C-alpha positions in Angstrom: 48.2 -174.5 27.0 46.1 -171.4 26.5 47.3 -168.1 28.0 45.1 -166.8 30.8 42.6 -164.2 29.7 43.3 -160.6 30.8 40.5 -158.9 32.8 38.3 -156.6 30.8 38.7 -152.8 31.0 35.6 -152.6 33.1 36.8 -155.2 35.6 40.2 -153.5 35.9 38.4 -150.4 37.1 35.7 -152.1 39.1 37.8 -154.4 41.2 39.7 -151.7 43.1 36.5 -149.7 43.5 34.6 -152.7 44.9 37.4 -153.5 47.4 37.4 -149.9 48.5 33.6 -149.9 48.8 33.6 -153.1 50.9 36.3 -151.7 53.3 34.8 -148.3 53.9 31.2 -149.5 54.2 32.2 -151.4 57.4 33.3 -148.2 59.2 31.3 -145.4 57.5 27.8 -144.0 57.6 25.9 -143.9 54.3 26.1 -140.1 54.1 29.9 -140.0 54.8 30.4 -142.9 52.4 28.7 -140.9 49.6 30.8 -137.8 50.3 34.0 -139.9 50.3 33.3 -141.7 47.1 32.0 -138.7 45.1 35.4 -137.2 44.4 36.8 -140.6 43.4 34.0 -141.1 40.9 34.2 -137.5 39.6 37.9 -137.9 39.0 37.6 -141.4 37.4 39.1 -141.5 33.9 36.8 -144.1 32.4 33.6 -143.1 30.7 31.2 -145.1 32.8 31.9 -143.1 36.0 29.8 -140.2 37.0 31.6 -137.2 35.5 31.7 -133.7 36.9 33.0 -131.2 34.4 35.9 -129.0 35.6 34.0 -125.8 34.8 31.2 -126.9 37.2 33.6 -126.6 40.0 35.0 -123.3 38.8 31.5 -121.8 38.6 30.7 -123.1 42.1 33.9 -121.6 43.5 33.1 -118.3 41.8 29.7 -118.2 43.5 31.3 -118.5 46.9 33.9 -115.9 46.1 31.2 -113.5 45.0 29.0 -114.1 48.0 32.0 -113.5 50.3 32.8 -110.2 48.4 29.2 -109.0 48.9 29.3 -109.9 52.6 32.1 -107.4 53.0 30.0 -104.4 51.9 29.7 -101.6 54.4 26.7 -99.4 55.1 28.1 -96.5 57.2 31.1 -94.2 57.0 32.3 -95.6 60.3 32.2 -99.2 59.0 33.9 -98.1 55.7 36.7 -96.3 57.6 37.3 -99.3 59.9 37.5 -101.6 56.8 39.9 -99.1 55.2 42.3 -99.1 58.2 42.2 -102.9 58.4 43.0 -103.4 54.7 45.3 -100.4 54.1 47.2 -100.0 57.4 46.6 -96.2 57.4 43.8 -93.8 58.1 41.7 -92.8 55.2 42.9 -89.7 53.3 41.7 -86.1 53.9 38.4 -85.6 52.2 37.2 -89.1 53.0 33.9 -87.8 54.3 33.3 -85.9 51.1 34.2 -89.0 49.1 31.9 -91.2 51.1 29.0 -88.8 50.8 29.7 -88.7 47.0 29.7 -92.5 46.8 26.3 -92.6 48.6 24.9 -89.9 46.5 25.9 -91.9 43.4 24.4 -95.1 45.0 27.8 -96.8 44.8 28.3 -100.1 46.5 31.1 -99.7 49.0 33.3 -102.9 49.2 36.8 -101.9 50.3 38.5 -104.3 47.9 36.9 -102.6 44.9 39.7 -100.1 45.2 42.6 -102.5 45.5 44.0 -101.4 42.2 44.4 -97.8 43.6 46.7 -99.0 46.4 48.6 -101.4 44.2 49.3 -98.5 41.8 50.1 -95.8 44.4 51.9 -97.8 47.2 55.4 -97.6 45.5 55.2 -93.8 45.5 55.3 -93.8 49.3 58.9 -94.8 48.8 59.6 -91.7 46.7 60.1 -88.1 48.1 56.9 -86.1 47.6 58.7 -83.2 46.0 60.1 -85.5 43.3 56.7 -86.9 42.4 55.2 -83.3 42.2 58.2 -82.2 40.1 57.9 -85.1 37.6 54.2 -84.6 37.2 54.4 -80.9 36.7 57.0 -81.3 34.0 55.5 -84.1 32.0 54.7 -83.7 28.3 50.9 -84.2 28.7 49.0 -83.4 31.8 45.8 -82.1 33.4 46.2 -79.4 36.1 43.7 -78.8 38.9 43.9 -75.4 40.4 41.4 -73.8 42.8 38.9 -76.6 42.1 39.1 -76.2 38.3 40.7 -78.8 36.0 42.4 -77.7 32.8 44.7 -79.0 30.1 46.7 -77.4 27.2 46.5 -80.6 25.2 44.1 -81.3 22.3 44.7 -85.0 22.3 41.3 -86.7 22.3 42.1 -89.1 25.2 43.2 -86.1 27.3 40.1 -84.2 26.5 37.9 -87.2 27.5 39.8 -87.6 30.8 39.5 -83.9 31.4 35.7 -84.2 31.1 35.7 -87.0 33.6 37.9 -85.2 36.1 35.9 -82.0 35.8 32.9 -84.0 37.2 34.8 -84.1 40.6 37.1 -81.1 40.3 35.5 -79.1 43.1 36.4 -81.8 45.6 40.1 -82.0 44.6 43.1 -80.1 46.0 45.6 -78.6 43.5 47.2 -81.4 41.4 49.2 -82.2 38.3 48.2 -85.4 36.5 50.7 -86.7 34.0 48.9 -88.7 31.3 50.0 -91.4 28.9 48.8 -90.7 25.3 49.9 -94.1 24.0 48.1 -97.4 23.7 51.2 -99.0 25.4 52.1 -98.4 29.1 55.2 -96.3 29.9 57.0 -97.7 32.9 58.7 -100.9 34.0 60.7 -100.4 37.2 63.1 -103.3 37.7 61.8 -105.8 40.3 64.9 -105.3 42.5 64.4 -101.5 42.6 60.6 -101.9 43.2 61.3 -104.2 46.1 63.3 -101.3 47.7 60.5 -98.8 47.1 58.0 -101.1 48.6 60.1 -101.7 51.6 60.4 -97.9 52.2 56.7 -97.6 51.6 56.0 -100.2 54.2 58.1 -98.4 56.8 55.7 -95.4 56.5 52.6 -97.5 56.8 51.0 -97.0 60.2 47.7 -95.9 61.8 48.9 -92.6 63.3 47.7 -91.6 66.8 44.5 -89.6 66.4 45.9 -86.5 68.1 48.7 -86.3 65.5 46.5 -86.6 62.4 46.3 -83.6 60.1 43.0 -83.5 58.2 43.7 -80.8 55.6 46.0 -81.1 52.6 49.0 -78.7 52.8 50.9 -76.6 50.2 52.6 -76.8 47.9 50.6 -79.6 46.2 52.1 -79.1 42.8 55.6 -79.0 41.4 57.8 -76.0 40.5 58.4 -74.7 37.0 62.2 -74.4 37.1 62.5 -76.7 34.1 59.6 -76.4 31.6 61.5 -78.3 28.9 60.6 -81.8 30.0 60.8 -84.4 32.7 63.4 -84.4 35.4 67.0 -84.7 34.2 68.1 -88.3 34.3 64.9 -89.9 33.1 65.9 -92.2 30.3 63.4 -93.4 27.7 63.8 -96.8 26.0 62.5 -97.4 22.5 63.5 -101.1 22.2 61.0 -102.7 19.8 61.5 -106.1 21.4 59.4 -105.2 24.4 59.8 -108.5 26.1 63.4 -107.5 27.1 61.9 -104.4 28.8 58.8 -106.0 30.4 60.5 -109.0 32.0 62.7 -106.8 34.2 59.5 -106.1 36.2 59.4 -109.9 37.1 61.2 -111.5 40.1 64.8 -112.6 39.3 63.9 -116.3 39.8 60.8 -116.1 37.7 60.5 -118.2 34.5 60.2 -115.0 32.5 63.6 -113.7 33.7 65.3 -117.1 33.4 63.9 -118.2 30.0 65.9 -118.0 26.8 64.9 -115.0 24.7 63.0 -115.9 21.5 64.1 -114.1 18.4 62.7 -116.5 15.7 58.9 -116.0 15.6 58.0 -118.3 12.6 57.2 -121.3 14.8 56.6 -120.1 18.4 56.3 -122.9 21.0 53.1 -123.1 23.0 53.4 -124.4 26.6 51.1 -127.2 27.9 48.5 -125.0 29.6 47.6 -127.7 32.2 51.1 -127.3 33.8 50.5 -123.5 34.4 49.8 -122.2 37.9 46.6 -120.4 36.8 45.0 -123.5 35.2 43.1 -126.4 36.6 42.2 -129.4 34.5 42.4 -127.4 31.3 40.6 -124.2 32.3 41.5 -120.9 34.0 41.1 -121.2 37.7 42.8 -118.0 38.7 42.1 -115.1 36.3 44.4 -112.6 38.0 47.3 -115.0 37.8 46.5 -115.7 34.2 47.2 -112.0 33.4 50.7 -112.2 35.0 53.2 -113.2 32.3 56.1 -113.7 34.7 55.3 -117.4 35.0 54.5 -117.8 31.4 57.7 -117.2 29.3 56.3 -118.7 26.2 54.0 -115.7 25.9 57.0 -113.7 24.7 56.4 -115.3 21.3 52.6 -115.4 21.5 51.6 -111.8 22.2 52.2 -108.9 19.8 53.1 -106.5 22.5 56.1 -108.5 23.5 57.2 -109.1 19.9 56.9 -105.6 18.3 54.5 -103.0 19.7 53.4 -100.1 17.5 55.3 -97.8 19.7 57.6 -98.0 22.7 58.6 -95.2 25.1 59.3 -96.8 28.4 61.3 -95.8 31.4 62.7 -97.6 34.4 62.1 -94.6 36.6 59.0 -94.5 38.7 57.0 -91.5 37.4 53.4 -90.6 38.3 52.0 -91.4 34.9 48.2 -92.2 34.6 46.9 -94.5 31.8 44.0 -96.7 30.9 45.6 -100.2 31.1 48.9 -101.9 31.8 50.6 -105.3 32.0 51.3 -106.9 35.4 54.9 -105.7 35.4 54.1 -102.1 34.5 53.9 -99.3 37.1 51.5 -96.9 35.5 48.5 -95.6 37.6 45.2 -96.7 36.2 42.2 -94.5 35.3 39.0 -95.7 33.6 39.9 -95.8 29.9 38.6 -92.9 27.8 36.4 -95.1 25.6 34.6 -96.4 28.7 33.8 -92.9 29.8 32.9 -91.6 26.3 30.5 -94.5 25.5 30.8 -94.4 21.8 28.4 -96.6 19.9 31.2 -98.6 18.3 32.4 -99.7 21.7 29.0 -100.2 23.4 26.6 -101.4 20.7 23.9 -99.9 22.9 21.1 -100.5 20.4 21.5 -104.3 20.5 22.6 -104.7 24.1 19.1 -105.9 25.3 18.3 -108.6 22.8 16.8 -111.6 24.7 19.0 -114.6 25.0 16.4 -116.8 23.3 16.4 -114.6 20.2 20.2 -114.9 19.7 22.1 -117.4 17.5 23.8 -120.2 19.6 27.2 -119.3 18.2 30.3 -117.1 18.7 31.2 -114.1 16.7 34.3 -111.9 16.5 35.4 -109.2 14.1 38.5 -107.1 14.4 41.6 -105.9 12.7 45.0 -107.6 12.9 46.4 -105.4 15.7 48.5 -106.4 18.6 51.6 -104.5 17.3 53.3 -104.2 14.0 52.9 -107.5 12.3 55.5 -108.3 9.6 56.3 -111.2 7.4 58.9 -112.4 9.9 56.8 -112.1 13.1 53.0 -112.3 12.4 52.9 -116.0 13.4 53.4 -114.7 17.0 50.4 -112.4 17.2 47.4 -113.4 19.3 44.7 -112.3 17.0 46.2 -114.1 14.0 46.4 -117.3 16.2 42.8 -117.0 17.3 41.3 -116.4 13.9 43.3 -119.3 12.5 42.0 -121.6 15.2 38.5 -120.9 14.0 39.3 -121.3 10.3 38.0 -124.7 9.2 40.6 -125.1 6.5 43.6 -124.3 8.8 42.1 -126.4 11.6 41.6 -129.4 9.3 45.2 -129.0 8.1 46.5 -128.9 11.7 44.4 -132.0 12.7 45.6 -134.1 9.7 49.3 -133.3 10.2 51.8 -135.9 11.2 54.1 -134.8 14.1 57.0 -134.4 11.6 55.1 -132.2 9.2 54.1 -128.5 9.4 51.1 -127.9 7.2 50.5 -124.4 8.4 53.1 -121.7 9.2 50.8 -120.6 12.1 50.9 -123.0 15.0 48.1 -123.1 17.5 47.2 -125.5 20.3 45.1 -128.5 19.5 43.3 -129.8 22.6 44.8 -132.9 24.3 42.2 -135.6 24.6 43.1 -136.2 28.3 42.3 -132.6 29.2 39.2 -132.3 27.0 37.9 -135.9 26.6 34.4 -135.0 25.2 35.6 -132.9 22.2 35.0 -134.6 18.9 37.8 -135.8 16.6 38.2 -134.2 14.1 37.1 -130.7 15.4 36.6 -128.7 12.3 33.2 -130.2 11.2 31.8 -129.6 14.7 33.3 -126.1 15.1 32.5 -124.6 11.7 28.8 -123.9 12.2 29.4 -122.6 15.8 31.8 -119.7 15.0 31.7 -116.6 12.8 35.2 -115.2 13.3 37.2 -113.2 10.9 39.5 -110.2 10.3 38.2 -107.0 8.7 41.7 -105.7 7.9 45.0 -107.6 7.9 46.9 -104.4 8.9 49.8 -105.1 6.5 53.3 -103.7 7.2 53.7 -103.5 3.5 51.8 -100.6 1.8 49.3 -101.1 -1.1 47.6 -104.3 0.0 44.8 -103.1 2.5 42.6 -104.6 3.7 44.6 -107.7 2.7 48.3 -108.4 3.0 50.7 -110.2 0.7 52.2 -112.4 3.4 49.0 -113.3 5.2 46.6 -113.5 2.2 47.3 -117.2 1.7 45.9 -117.9 5.2 43.2 -115.3 5.8 40.3 -113.7 3.9 38.9 -110.5 5.3 35.2 -110.1 6.0 32.9 -107.0 6.3 32.8 -105.5 9.7 29.8 -106.2 12.0 28.7 -103.4 14.3 28.6 -104.4 17.9 24.8 -103.9 18.0 24.6 -106.8 15.4 27.2 -108.9 17.2 24.8 -109.0 20.1 22.6 -111.3 18.0 25.1 -114.0 18.9 25.3 -115.6 22.4 29.0 -115.8 22.7 31.5 -112.9 22.4 35.2 -113.8 22.6 37.3 -110.7 23.6 40.9 -110.7 22.3 43.6 -108.2 23.1 44.7 -105.8 20.5 47.5 -103.2 20.8 46.5 -103.1 24.5 43.2 -103.8 26.3 40.0 -104.3 24.4 37.7 -101.3 24.5 34.7 -103.5 23.8 34.8 -105.3 27.1 32.5 -103.0 29.1 30.0 -103.1 26.2 30.1 -106.9 26.2 29.5 -107.0 30.0 26.6 -104.7 29.7 25.0 -106.8 27.0 22.9 -109.9 27.2 25.6 -112.0 25.5 28.3 -113.9 27.2 31.9 -112.4 27.2 34.7 -114.9 26.9 37.8 -112.9 28.0 41.4 -113.6 27.2 43.7 -110.8 28.3 47.1 -109.8 29.8 45.9 -106.3 30.4 44.8 -105.0 33.8 42.2 -102.3 34.2 40.6 -100.2 36.9 37.6 -102.5 37.4 39.3 -105.9 37.8 38.7 -106.3 41.5 35.0 -105.8 41.0 34.5 -108.7 38.7 34.6 -112.4 39.4 35.6 -114.8 36.6 33.1 -117.6 36.0 30.4 -115.5 37.7 30.3 -112.4 35.5 32.3 -113.5 32.5 34.2 -116.6 31.2 38.0 -116.4 31.4 40.2 -117.9 28.7 43.9 -118.7 28.6 45.9 -116.4 26.4 47.1 -119.4 24.4 43.4 -120.2 23.6 44.0 -123.9 24.1 40.8 -124.0 26.2 38.6 -122.3 23.6 37.3 -125.5 22.1 36.6 -126.9 25.6 34.7 -123.8 26.6 32.5 -124.0 23.5 32.0 -127.7 24.0 30.9 -127.1 27.6 28.3 -124.5 26.7 27.2 -125.5 23.2 27.6 -129.2 23.6 29.0 -131.9 21.4 26.3 -133.9 19.5 25.9 -137.4 20.8 28.7 -137.0 23.3 28.0 -134.2 25.7 24.9 -132.0 26.2 25.4 -128.3 26.1 24.7 -126.0 29.1 22.9 -123.2 27.5 21.1 -122.2 30.7 24.5 -121.9 32.5 25.8 -119.6 29.8 22.6 -117.5 30.0 22.9 -117.2 33.7 26.5 -116.0 33.6 25.6 -113.5 30.9 22.7 -112.1 32.8 24.5 -111.9 36.1 27.4 -110.2 34.4 25.0 -107.7 32.8 23.2 -107.1 36.1 26.5 -106.6 38.0 27.9 -104.2 35.4 24.8 -102.1 35.8 25.5 -102.0 39.5 29.3 -101.4 39.8 30.6 -100.4 36.3 28.5 -97.3 35.7 29.9 -93.9 34.9 29.0 -93.0 38.4 31.2 -95.8 39.7 34.1 -94.5 37.5 33.7 -91.1 39.2 33.7 -92.6 42.7 36.8 -94.6 41.7 38.6 -91.5 40.3 37.8 -89.3 43.2 39.2 -91.7 45.7 42.3 -92.3 43.5 43.0 -88.6 43.3 42.5 -88.0 47.0 45.0 -90.7 47.7 47.4 -89.3 45.1 47.1 -85.9 46.6 48.1 -87.3 50.0 51.1 -89.2 48.6 52.5 -86.0 47.0 52.0 -83.9 50.1 55.0 -83.2 52.3 53.0 -84.1 55.4 51.7 -87.3 54.0 52.6 -89.6 56.9 50.3 -87.7 59.3 47.6 -86.7 56.8 44.3 -88.5 57.2 40.6 -88.5 58.2 39.7 -89.5 61.7 36.2 -88.0 62.0 34.9 -91.3 63.3 37.5 -91.5 66.1 37.6 -88.0 67.5 
């Protein structure tokens, strides 16, 4: 007797759908029926269903987020002050009227959340006595001093000189201040989470909208520290120089976080890579929450995938909360952010100004990246764990072919990188390397060898990488897609990329002054720091021949909207408006009368 035939794959999917359709049709209007079935069809795993790409939804959500942000813009000083009190729980600082007039003079868009980073950075200092903050700043090794409306420094370090030039543009509106500056690529502070919680609790106790009649609208004296000890910082500040920076950084994470609980990796020859779809910041294989993606506390595998955690070039970190200003930091660092010097200086190598306006249609439909093998000090024992090495390898056709042809038990390449899971990225071709090869132009210009005598190559990485000539940024703008990968810290090219007519694809753990102004998937394309979504991003925009059409017009729209927005809110004028507000807030937090200082000109 013959066995009964199994239903075909099509019928196995159709029968439940037909039963559902018959049921809901009896009780549902045609419009409601369509709206109820659409999500089911979009999520269906079989190829015949109508498919909505995950990135389509992320772009739609970004549009709504951006529109809501714009709707919160204010047009008068009274509206701005009201939004300030609502969001910050205090009156604006003394000098608010001057700041607002300056912002209007510079044609700055005033959306209160644009300055969220200022308050994230300064809030813990409300839990520290003002005299201690002033003392620590006045004794720091490198600083800018403002006295009588004039900014000066005794340092010749080029970053300090650039910051001095920036601050001199607003010096006449500042009270006397000392600004301690970080001269390193790497940030300087990680206050343990437990201690930070106590500081934030004390800060919260002082947060109140003081009665108008009690408010003092002028900064007091002294606003700077004494000079009893010119030799250095306050006694008791301990500086750590542990090269395994993960051990320092993770102390800034909550005690129950994966970063604090995970076993510490010490063997970097085969770093594990987490399944990115299980991560809180991802949705269906792509970054859905860019801010969360920059927080390593829920991503313990990054301890072996980012050079800064493995072996930075330099480490000088303290657990003490000191008022140190710098250009970038990780989520667990406590430095106070300023616009980075290269953004203010606008050097050609970081802006590529000559090529920034090339029309989209005149560009190659491909991705380009050039850079040196930075990220820290790569050695024979740890280079496998560096992010730029991983990214370049993923775009090397030979290494990619080796990885794709490997059996699970073999290890054809000493550099592991994530291959896309078919369930997450169903339209990518198999194998990848023939498709990818003509779409990318990605290479190192220098392997930054720890062993002398091999530059620009390196004896332990030469078998896997060949260096290529550098390509000026102006020439890189002849390509439509510009991946931006962290080096020793943040990438100084990012603002140049945003101002161009190419599309930035940003993977980063570093936070900067402008983050609250940008919306991922609206102004740039976010990428997970493991780069497992890289192939899926390229497939979405560039297409996969015969399988999925590209979305060139979507890429062009994001690139142009990002360029337009950067020209609106990331100008040098916007940096000055940011810095002036930051320093007025800092001046209040170091003042002995800080709890009653404020501006209430709109309420009197």
